C-alpha positions in Angstrom: 135.5 86.0 109.1 133.5 88.7 110.9 133.1 91.7 108.7 131.3 95.0 108.7 128.3 95.3 106.4 124.5 95.6 106.1 121.8 93.2 106.2 118.1 93.2 105.4 116.5 91.2 108.5 112.9 90.0 108.7 110.4 89.2 111.3 108.7 85.7 110.9 104.7 86.0 112.0 102.1 83.5 111.9 98.4 84.5 111.4 95.3 84.3 109.2 93.5 85.9 106.3 90.8 88.5 107.1 88.7 90.6 104.7 89.3 93.9 104.1 86.0 95.2 105.1 82.9 93.1 106.9 79.6 94.8 106.3 76.3 93.7 107.8 73.3 95.3 106.3 69.8 95.9 107.9 67.0 98.2 107.3 64.9 100.4 109.2 61.7 99.8 106.8 58.9 97.6 107.7 57.8 96.8 104.1 57.6 93.2 102.8 60.1 92.1 100.4 59.4 92.3 96.6 62.7 90.5 95.1 65.9 89.4 96.3 68.7 88.9 93.6 71.8 87.6 95.0 72.6 84.2 96.4 75.5 83.4 99.1 78.7 83.3 97.3 77.8 85.7 94.4 80.5 88.5 93.8 78.7 91.8 93.9 79.9 95.4 92.9 79.4 98.7 94.6 75.8 100.2 93.7 74.4 96.7 92.8 71.0 96.1 93.7 70.9 93.4 96.2 67.0 93.2 97.0 64.0 95.5 96.9 61.2 95.9 99.5 57.5 96.8 98.8 56.8 100.6 98.3 53.0 100.6 97.5 52.0 102.5 100.7 55.0 104.5 100.8 53.9 105.7 97.2 50.5 106.1 98.3 51.6 108.4 101.4 54.2 110.5 99.3 51.0 111.1 96.9 49.3 112.4 99.9 51.9 114.4 101.2 52.5 116.0 97.9 49.1 116.8 97.2 48.9 118.5 101.0 52.2 120.2 100.0 49.9 121.8 97.0 47.3 122.6 99.1 49.4 124.6 101.5 50.8 126.4 98.9 47.7 127.5 97.7 46.2 128.3 101.0 49.4 130.3 101.8 49.2 132.3 98.6 45.5 133.2 99.5 46.4 134.1 103.0 49.2 136.5 101.9 46.6 138.0 99.2 44.1 138.5 101.7 46.4 139.9 104.1 47.9 142.1 101.8 44.3 143.4 100.7 43.0 143.9 104.1 46.4 146.1 104.7 45.6 148.2 101.6 42.1 148.6 102.6 43.2 149.6 106.2 45.5 152.4 104.8 43.1 153.5 102.4 40.5 154.0 105.4 43.5 155.7 107.5 44.3 158.3 104.8 40.5 159.1 104.2 40.0 159.3 108.1 43.1 161.6 108.2 41.8 164.0 105.7 38.5 164.1 107.5 40.3 164.9 110.8 42.3 167.8 109.3 39.0 169.3 107.7 37.4 169.0 111.2 40.1 170.8 112.8 40.2 173.7 110.4 36.5 173.9 110.8 36.8 173.8 114.5 39.2 177.0 114.1 36.7 178.8 112.1 33.9 177.9 114.7 31.9 175.9 112.7 31.8 172.9 114.5 32.1 171.4 118.2 35.2 170.1 119.6 33.4 167.0 120.5 33.1 166.1 116.8 37.0 166.6 116.3 37.7 164.5 119.5 35.7 161.8 117.8 37.2 161.8 114.3 40.5 162.0 116.3 39.6 158.6 118.0 38.6 157.1 114.4 42.0 157.9 112.9 43.7 156.4 116.2 41.8 153.2 115.7 42.5 153.0 112.0 46.4 153.3 112.7 46.0 150.4 115.2 44.2 148.3 112.1 47.1 149.4 109.8 49.9 148.4 112.4 47.9 144.7 112.9 47.5 144.0 109.1 50.9 145.2 108.5 52.2 142.9 111.4 49.9 139.8 110.0 51.4 140.6 106.2 55.2 140.6 107.8 54.3 137.4 109.7 52.7 135.4 106.5 55.8 136.6 104.6 56.2 135.4 101.0 55.6 131.9 99.7 59.1 131.8 98.2 60.7 133.8 101.0 60.5 134.0 104.8 57.3 133.9 107.0 54.6 131.8 108.5 53.5 130.5 104.9 56.9 129.9 103.4 57.4 127.7 106.7 54.4 125.9 106.3 55.0 125.0 102.5 58.5 123.9 103.7 57.4 121.6 106.2 54.9 120.0 103.7 58.0 119.4 101.2 60.1 118.2 104.1 57.5 115.5 105.1 57.2 114.6 101.4 60.7 114.3 101.1 61.0 112.0 104.0 59.1 109.5 102.1 61.2 109.8 99.3 63.9 108.9 101.4 62.2 106.0 102.6 61.1 105.0 99.0 64.9 105.1 98.2 65.8 102.9 101.1 63.4 100.2 99.9 66.2 99.5 97.2 68.9 97.7 99.1 72.2 98.2 97.3 75.6 97.0 98.0 78.1 99.6 99.5 81.2 97.8 98.4 82.7 95.3 95.7 82.9 91.9 97.5 81.0 88.7 98.3 77.7 87.8 99.7 78.5 85.5 102.6 75.4 85.6 104.4 71.6 85.8 102.8 68.9 86.1 105.5 66.0 87.5 103.2 63.5 85.8 101.0 60.8 87.3 99.0 57.5 87.9 101.1 59.4 88.2 104.3 59.5 91.4 106.6 63.2 92.3 107.3 62.4 93.0 110.7 65.4 94.1 112.9 67.6 91.1 112.0 70.6 91.4 109.8 69.9 90.6 106.2 72.7 90.6 104.2 76.6 90.2 105.1 79.2 91.2 102.4 82.9 90.8 102.5 85.4 92.9 100.6 88.2 90.6 99.5 90.2 92.6 97.0 92.3 94.0 98.7 92.4 91.5 101.6 94.3 91.5 104.9 96.7 89.2 106.4 96.4 89.7 110.3 99.6 88.0 111.8 100.5 87.7 115.5 103.7 88.6 117.1 105.6 89.3 120.7 106.8 92.8 121.4 110.4 92.0 120.3 109.0 91.0 117.1 107.2 93.7 116.3 109.1 96.4 117.7 110.8 97.3 114.7 108.4 96.9 112.2 106.9 100.0 110.6 103.8 101.2 108.6 104.5 101.0 104.9 107.2 98.2 105.2 107.3 95.4 102.7 106.2 91.9 103.6 106.0 88.3 101.8 103.1 86.1 102.8 103.2 82.4 102.4 99.7 80.7 101.7 100.2 77.1 102.6 96.9 76.2 101.4 97.8 77.7 97.9 101.4 76.9 98.0 102.0 80.4 97.0 104.2 83.5 98.1 102.4 86.9 97.6 104.0 90.3 98.4 102.2 92.6 100.9 102.7 96.1 102.4 102.4 96.5 106.1 99.3 99.0 106.8 99.2 98.6 110.7 101.0 97.6 113.7 98.2 97.3 116.5 98.8 97.1 120.1 98.0 94.3 122.3 95.1 92.4 121.8 93.9 91.6 125.3 95.2 94.3 127.9 98.1 92.6 129.8 99.0 90.2 127.3 102.0 90.1 125.0 100.5 89.5 121.9 100.5 92.2 119.0 99.0 92.3 115.6 100.3 93.3 112.3 98.1 94.1 109.4 99.5 93.3 106.0 97.5 94.3 102.9 97.5 91.7 99.9 96.3 92.3 96.2 93.6 89.7 95.4 92.2 90.4 92.2 91.0 86.6 91.4 89.7 86.1 94.7 91.6 83.1 95.2 93.0 84.3 98.9 89.9 83.7 101.2 89.3 84.8 104.7 90.2 82.0 106.9 93.4 80.9 105.3 96.4 80.4 107.7 99.6 82.4 106.5 103.4 82.9 107.5 104.6 86.2 107.0 108.3 87.2 106.5 107.8 91.2 107.4 111.0 93.2 106.4 112.9 95.2 109.2 114.9 98.4 108.6 118.2 97.5 107.5 121.0 96.7 110.3 124.7 97.9 110.0 127.3 96.3 112.0 129.7 93.3 112.6 128.3 90.2 110.5 128.9 86.7 111.2 127.3 83.5 109.5 123.8 82.8 111.3 125.4 79.1 111.5 128.3 80.2 113.7 126.1 80.3 116.8 127.1 77.5 119.1 123.7 77.8 121.4 120.0 78.2 120.7 120.0 81.6 122.4 122.7 83.1 119.9 125.0 84.4 122.7 128.1 82.3 121.7 130.3 81.5 118.9 134.1 80.1 118.4 136.6 82.2 117.1 140.3 80.9 115.8 143.0 83.2 116.9 146.3 83.9 115.4 148.0 80.5 116.5 145.0 78.8 114.9 143.5 77.9 118.2 140.0 77.8 118.9 138.2 80.1 121.7 134.8 80.8 122.7 133.7 84.3 122.2 130.5 85.7 124.0 128.3 88.0 121.7 124.8 89.6 121.4 122.9 89.2 118.3 121.2 92.6 117.1 119.3 90.9 114.2 119.6 88.5 111.2 118.3 88.0 107.6 118.1 84.1 107.9 121.7 83.6 106.5 123.6 86.4 108.1 123.6 87.8 111.7 125.0 91.1 112.9 126.4 91.0 116.5 128.0 93.1 119.1 131.2 91.6 120.9 133.5 90.6 118.1 135.9 93.0 116.2 136.1 93.0 112.5 138.3 90.7 111.0 137.9 87.9 113.5 138.2 84.4 112.2 134.9 82.8 113.1 134.0 79.1 112.8 131.1 79.1 110.6 129.7 75.8 111.7 129.0 76.5 115.4 128.0 72.8 115.7 131.1 71.4 114.4 132.8 68.8 116.9 135.8 71.0 118.1 136.4 72.5 121.6 138.0 75.4 123.1 142.0 75.1 123.0 141.9 73.0 120.0 144.2 74.0 117.2 142.6 73.9 113.7 143.7 74.2 110.4 142.3 77.0 108.3 140.7 76.6 105.0 
């Protein structure tokens, strides 16, 4: 009998297992390899050392840069001190010549010296002022080692060069950026890395089930929805969560992707395994009938029994099903439905209700 109720439908999708992350490791250094610590198939943890490159020439460069930094520091300190001394001396000379000018101006008013002598002294004072201004500008330009200015910038530049070498030395230790598995090793002791990919790592816990579906199959799937993934190679079903519903793979196609994340603490689920996923859809509320009641593959017809116990054909539209029960439009609640649509009864036949 058709009845009002709610079902939990699911979409059945096929696909394949894919790694959670696939990391290709390269290096920009041109140093030879000292040691490689992992083999293909090894499980590695984030931060684990995979290989080390030789850093002898980089260490030598760092020592040279540090020495240059020290030299620049002392040279800058000396230039600052010399500039400050020159300014102090120029200021002292200016003050002396200003006092001499004042004295000459007094003597000129008293008639003891000629105006030409005063003019000469005035010119000397003006030259002294220019020297003071020039020396003061030089001191300001030099600045201080620990502050602003040319010498501080020179020291900072020397330190930056040393820091760049330190960064290169750090890069000579190749570490794993993830917890995962080494799936490709393309580096041996003594070799130069060049521009090639030296390691490929895959994170496999968690891991993705990437399943395919048509627009109709994925239309009601939502991120965060539940899924059950059947791993035929392991004969095992595991729970998962939908983390993404992706648009068409190829423009113009009707093939969509659904990403389901699975827990894989023991690493038994491997990339490349084929899977079947049952992805839960939002609940459906409506008129329910047995899924077996349909008489056709398109699920558009069922057989009903009227009040005189006579079989009739009813046309319906399926909204969704949960594998056992379907929600349809086209029949009223309480309608008697032949549960086996493949039964050998026809329209107009009278049947006995059980």
